[in-house]
mmCIF file of the C-alpha atoms, coordinates in Angstrom:
data_MODEL
# 
_entry.id   MODEL 
# 
loop_
_atom_site.group_PDB 
_atom_site.id 
_atom_site.type_symbol 
_atom_site.label_atom_id 
_atom_site.label_alt_id 
_atom_site.label_comp_id 
_atom_site.label_asym_id 
_atom_site.label_entity_id 
_atom_site.label_seq_id 
_atom_site.pdbx_PDB_ins_code 
_atom_site.Cartn_x 
_atom_site.Cartn_y 
_atom_site.Cartn_z 
_atom_site.occupancy 
_atom_site.B_iso_or_equiv 
_atom_site.pdbx_formal_charge 
_atom_site.auth_seq_id 
_atom_site.auth_comp_id 
_atom_site.auth_asym_id 
_atom_site.auth_atom_id 
_atom_site.pdbx_PDB_model_num 
ATOM 1   C CA . MET A 1 1   ? 126.663 75.025 28.626 1.00 0.00 ? 1   MET A CA 1 
ATOM 2   C CA . PRO A 1 2   ? 124.216 75.583 31.208 1.00 0.00 ? 2   PRO A CA 1 
ATOM 3   C CA . ASN A 1 3   ? 122.592 72.329 32.952 1.00 0.00 ? 3   ASN A CA 1 
ATOM 4   C CA . PRO A 1 4   ? 118.761 72.199 31.654 1.00 0.00 ? 4   PRO A CA 1 
ATOM 5   C CA . VAL A 1 5   ? 116.923 72.429 34.705 1.00 0.00 ? 5   VAL A CA 1 
ATOM 6   C CA . ALA A 1 6   ? 114.327 69.198 35.334 1.00 0.00 ? 6   ALA A CA 1 
ATOM 7   C CA . VAL A 1 7   ? 110.450 70.598 35.917 1.00 0.00 ? 7   VAL A CA 1 
ATOM 8   C CA . GLN A 1 8   ? 109.190 68.285 38.132 1.00 0.00 ? 8   GLN A CA 1 
ATOM 9   C CA . PRO A 1 9   ? 105.459 67.624 37.866 1.00 0.00 ? 9   PRO A CA 1 
ATOM 10  C CA . ILE A 1 10  ? 103.068 68.424 39.984 1.00 0.00 ? 10  ILE A CA 1 
ATOM 11  C CA . LEU A 1 11  ? 101.440 65.794 42.288 1.00 0.00 ? 11  LEU A CA 1 
ATOM 12  C CA . PRO A 1 12  ? 98.080  66.616 43.667 1.00 0.00 ? 12  PRO A CA 1 
ATOM 13  C CA . ASP A 1 13  ? 97.336  65.651 47.619 1.00 0.00 ? 13  ASP A CA 1 
ATOM 14  C CA . GLU A 1 14  ? 93.640  65.139 46.688 1.00 0.00 ? 14  GLU A CA 1 
ATOM 15  C CA . SER A 1 15  ? 91.374  64.793 43.496 1.00 0.00 ? 15  SER A CA 1 
ATOM 16  C CA . ILE A 1 16  ? 87.641  65.064 42.648 1.00 0.00 ? 16  ILE A CA 1 
ATOM 17  C CA . ASP A 1 17  ? 85.788  63.630 39.482 1.00 0.00 ? 17  ASP A CA 1 
ATOM 18  C CA . CYS A 1 18  ? 83.695  66.189 38.316 1.00 0.00 ? 18  CYS A CA 1 
ATOM 19  C CA . ILE A 1 19  ? 82.881  65.106 34.980 1.00 0.00 ? 19  ILE A CA 1 
ATOM 20  C CA . GLY A 1 20  ? 79.046  64.992 33.942 1.00 0.00 ? 20  GLY A CA 1 
ATOM 21  C CA . LEU A 1 21  ? 78.653  67.876 36.387 1.00 0.00 ? 21  LEU A CA 1 
ATOM 22  C CA . PHE A 1 22  ? 77.839  71.569 34.770 1.00 0.00 ? 22  PHE A CA 1 
ATOM 23  C CA . CYS A 1 23  ? 77.945  74.594 35.981 1.00 0.00 ? 23  CYS A CA 1 
ATOM 24  C CA . PRO A 1 24  ? 77.777  75.672 39.255 1.00 0.00 ? 24  PRO A CA 1 
ATOM 25  C CA . MET A 1 25  ? 78.369  72.308 40.728 1.00 0.00 ? 25  MET A CA 1 
ATOM 26  C CA . PRO A 1 26  ? 82.924  71.694 39.772 1.00 0.00 ? 26  PRO A CA 1 
ATOM 27  C CA . ILE A 1 27  ? 83.180  75.257 41.221 1.00 0.00 ? 27  ILE A CA 1 
ATOM 28  C CA . VAL A 1 28  ? 80.859  74.073 44.153 1.00 0.00 ? 28  VAL A CA 1 
ATOM 29  C CA . LYS A 1 29  ? 82.772  70.741 44.305 1.00 0.00 ? 29  LYS A CA 1 
ATOM 30  C CA . THR A 1 30  ? 86.055  72.579 43.987 1.00 0.00 ? 30  THR A CA 1 
ATOM 31  C CA . ARG A 1 31  ? 85.509  74.446 47.005 1.00 0.00 ? 31  ARG A CA 1 
ATOM 32  C CA . GLU A 1 32  ? 84.289  71.976 49.017 1.00 0.00 ? 32  GLU A CA 1 
ATOM 33  C CA . ALA A 1 33  ? 87.246  69.798 48.723 1.00 0.00 ? 33  ALA A CA 1 
ATOM 34  C CA . LEU A 1 34  ? 89.921  72.705 49.399 1.00 0.00 ? 34  LEU A CA 1 
ATOM 35  C CA . ARG A 1 35  ? 87.843  73.764 52.673 1.00 0.00 ? 35  ARG A CA 1 
ATOM 36  C CA . PRO A 1 36  ? 89.294  71.045 54.790 1.00 0.00 ? 36  PRO A CA 1 
ATOM 37  C CA . MET A 1 37  ? 93.081  70.848 53.063 1.00 0.00 ? 37  MET A CA 1 
ATOM 38  C CA . ALA A 1 38  ? 95.878  73.185 54.802 1.00 0.00 ? 38  ALA A CA 1 
ATOM 39  C CA . VAL A 1 39  ? 97.205  76.126 52.908 1.00 0.00 ? 39  VAL A CA 1 
ATOM 40  C CA . GLY A 1 40  ? 99.898  75.012 50.341 1.00 0.00 ? 40  GLY A CA 1 
ATOM 41  C CA . GLN A 1 41  ? 97.980  71.561 49.479 1.00 0.00 ? 41  GLN A CA 1 
ATOM 42  C CA . VAL A 1 42  ? 97.104  71.366 45.844 1.00 0.00 ? 42  VAL A CA 1 
ATOM 43  C CA . LEU A 1 43  ? 94.166  69.486 44.613 1.00 0.00 ? 43  LEU A CA 1 
ATOM 44  C CA . GLU A 1 44  ? 93.480  68.227 40.904 1.00 0.00 ? 44  GLU A CA 1 
ATOM 45  C CA . MET A 1 45  ? 89.939  68.526 39.936 1.00 0.00 ? 45  MET A CA 1 
ATOM 46  C CA . LEU A 1 46  ? 88.797  66.635 36.277 1.00 0.00 ? 46  LEU A CA 1 
ATOM 47  C CA . SER A 1 47  ? 85.642  67.952 34.446 1.00 0.00 ? 47  SER A CA 1 
ATOM 48  C CA . ASP A 1 48  ? 84.317  67.892 30.892 1.00 0.00 ? 48  ASP A CA 1 
ATOM 49  C CA . ASP A 1 49  ? 82.122  70.932 31.243 1.00 0.00 ? 49  ASP A CA 1 
ATOM 50  C CA . PRO A 1 50  ? 82.961  73.413 28.381 1.00 0.00 ? 50  PRO A CA 1 
ATOM 51  C CA . ALA A 1 51  ? 82.452  76.631 30.795 1.00 0.00 ? 51  ALA A CA 1 
ATOM 52  C CA . SER A 1 52  ? 84.540  75.248 33.654 1.00 0.00 ? 52  SER A CA 1 
ATOM 53  C CA . ASP A 1 53  ? 87.582  76.544 32.001 1.00 0.00 ? 53  ASP A CA 1 
ATOM 54  C CA . ALA A 1 54  ? 86.521  80.323 32.163 1.00 0.00 ? 54  ALA A CA 1 
ATOM 55  C CA . ASP A 1 55  ? 84.711  79.309 35.658 1.00 0.00 ? 55  ASP A CA 1 
ATOM 56  C CA . MET A 1 56  ? 88.256  77.885 37.094 1.00 0.00 ? 56  MET A CA 1 
ATOM 57  C CA . LYS A 1 57  ? 89.862  80.921 35.994 1.00 0.00 ? 57  LYS A CA 1 
ATOM 58  C CA . SER A 1 58  ? 87.386  83.364 37.504 1.00 0.00 ? 58  SER A CA 1 
ATOM 59  C CA . TRP A 1 59  ? 86.580  81.591 40.322 1.00 0.00 ? 59  TRP A CA 1 
ATOM 60  C CA . ALA A 1 60  ? 90.803  81.449 41.481 1.00 0.00 ? 60  ALA A CA 1 
ATOM 61  C CA . ARG A 1 61  ? 90.665  85.499 40.649 1.00 0.00 ? 61  ARG A CA 1 
ATOM 62  C CA . ARG A 1 62  ? 88.259  86.014 42.918 1.00 0.00 ? 62  ARG A CA 1 
ATOM 63  C CA . THR A 1 63  ? 88.991  83.483 45.929 1.00 0.00 ? 63  THR A CA 1 
ATOM 64  C CA . GLY A 1 64  ? 92.963  83.951 45.714 1.00 0.00 ? 64  GLY A CA 1 
ATOM 65  C CA . ASN A 1 65  ? 93.239  80.379 45.256 1.00 0.00 ? 65  ASN A CA 1 
ATOM 66  C CA . GLU A 1 66  ? 96.572  79.726 42.891 1.00 0.00 ? 66  GLU A CA 1 
ATOM 67  C CA . LEU A 1 67  ? 95.421  78.212 39.957 1.00 0.00 ? 67  LEU A CA 1 
ATOM 68  C CA . LEU A 1 68  ? 98.391  76.183 38.751 1.00 0.00 ? 68  LEU A CA 1 
ATOM 69  C CA . ALA A 1 69  ? 97.590  74.152 35.436 1.00 0.00 ? 69  ALA A CA 1 
ATOM 70  C CA . ILE A 1 70  ? 94.935  73.554 33.113 1.00 0.00 ? 70  ILE A CA 1 
ATOM 71  C CA . THR A 1 71  ? 95.451  71.010 30.575 1.00 0.00 ? 71  THR A CA 1 
ATOM 72  C CA . LYS A 1 72  ? 92.458  69.139 28.433 1.00 0.00 ? 72  LYS A CA 1 
ATOM 73  C CA . ASP A 1 73  ? 92.441  65.751 26.947 1.00 0.00 ? 73  ASP A CA 1 
ATOM 74  C CA . GLY A 1 74  ? 89.868  65.310 25.001 1.00 0.00 ? 74  GLY A CA 1 
ATOM 75  C CA . PRO A 1 75  ? 86.644  67.030 26.297 1.00 0.00 ? 75  PRO A CA 1 
ATOM 76  C CA . VAL A 1 76  ? 88.178  66.757 29.957 1.00 0.00 ? 76  VAL A CA 1 
ATOM 77  C CA . TYR A 1 77  ? 89.656  69.242 31.544 1.00 0.00 ? 77  TYR A CA 1 
ATOM 78  C CA . ARG A 1 78  ? 92.194  68.652 34.256 1.00 0.00 ? 78  ARG A CA 1 
ATOM 79  C CA . PHE A 1 79  ? 92.694  71.842 37.078 1.00 0.00 ? 79  PHE A CA 1 
ATOM 80  C CA . LEU A 1 80  ? 95.363  72.117 39.801 1.00 0.00 ? 80  LEU A CA 1 
ATOM 81  C CA . VAL A 1 81  ? 94.422  74.317 42.164 1.00 0.00 ? 81  VAL A CA 1 
ATOM 82  C CA . ARG A 1 82  ? 96.746  75.413 45.055 1.00 0.00 ? 82  ARG A CA 1 
ATOM 83  C CA . LYS A 1 83  ? 95.035  76.443 47.978 1.00 0.00 ? 83  LYS A CA 1 
ATOM 84  C CA . VAL A 1 84  ? 96.555  79.640 49.324 1.00 0.00 ? 84  VAL A CA 1 
ATOM 85  C CA . ARG A 1 85  ? 94.687  80.690 52.602 1.00 0.00 ? 85  ARG A CA 1 
ATOM 86  C CA . SER A 1 86  ? 92.325  79.217 55.101 1.00 0.00 ? 86  SER A CA 1 
ATOM 87  C CA . THR A 1 87  ? 88.735  79.462 54.825 1.00 0.00 ? 87  THR A CA 1 
ATOM 88  C CA . ARG A 1 88  ? 87.847  79.399 58.107 1.00 0.00 ? 88  ARG A CA 1 
ATOM 89  C CA . LEU A 1 89  ? 85.928  82.490 59.208 1.00 0.00 ? 89  LEU A CA 1 
ATOM 90  C CA . ARG A 1 90  ? 88.082  84.911 61.848 1.00 0.00 ? 90  ARG A CA 1 
ATOM 91  C CA . GLN A 1 91  ? 86.478  86.504 64.990 1.00 0.00 ? 91  GLN A CA 1 
ATOM 92  C CA . GLY A 1 92  ? 84.691  89.425 63.061 1.00 0.00 ? 92  GLY A CA 1 
ATOM 93  C CA . ASP A 1 93  ? 84.227  88.235 59.590 1.00 0.00 ? 93  ASP A CA 1 
ATOM 94  C CA . ALA A 1 94  ? 80.402  87.138 59.918 1.00 0.00 ? 94  ALA A CA 1 
ATOM 95  C CA . ALA A 1 95  ? 80.095  90.332 61.711 1.00 0.00 ? 95  ALA A CA 1 
ATOM 96  C CA . ASN A 1 96  ? 81.782  92.409 58.747 1.00 0.00 ? 96  ASN A CA 1 
ATOM 97  C CA . ARG A 1 97  ? 79.222  90.795 56.164 1.00 0.00 ? 97  ARG A CA 1 
ATOM 98  C CA . GLY A 1 98  ? 76.167  91.271 58.235 1.00 0.00 ? 98  GLY A CA 1 
ATOM 99  C CA . GLY A 1 99  ? 76.570  88.347 59.600 1.00 0.00 ? 99  GLY A CA 1 
ATOM 100 C CA . PRO A 1 100 ? 76.535  86.756 63.352 1.00 0.00 ? 100 PRO A CA 1 
ATOM 101 C CA . ALA A 1 101 ? 80.313  87.063 64.784 1.00 0.00 ? 101 ALA A CA 1 
ATOM 102 C CA . PHE A 1 102 ? 81.624  83.388 64.868 1.00 0.00 ? 102 PHE A CA 1 
ATOM 103 C CA . GLY A 1 103 ? 81.279  81.841 67.991 1.00 0.00 ? 103 GLY A CA 1 
ATOM 104 C CA . LEU A 1 104 ? 78.908  83.814 68.988 1.00 0.00 ? 104 LEU A CA 1 
ATOM 105 C CA . ARG A 1 105 ? 74.536  83.185 69.375 1.00 0.00 ? 105 ARG A CA 1 
ATOM 106 C CA . PRO A 1 106 ? 72.686  85.713 68.181 1.00 0.00 ? 106 PRO A CA 1 
# 
């Protein structure tokens, strides 16, 4: 009989508390917290906003970040998000969106 594989809990590298904040602030705070984190690191975000479940799922799909887990304890949601790519602009990215090119002044 094969041995069952033990599942290790995911330990976040950073954690933010967005309890008491409502849309769009949990997403804004999540984006701000992920910005300085390294690719592959995991952020835990706590929120009691009922819309945060749908908001985080939509945000993760749009940004490409990986939503690893969603749990709910009473009114509080716990989200674990893995940063998938750097949020730094590469030269030319801003120009492609109609803004000034990275590192160049108008």
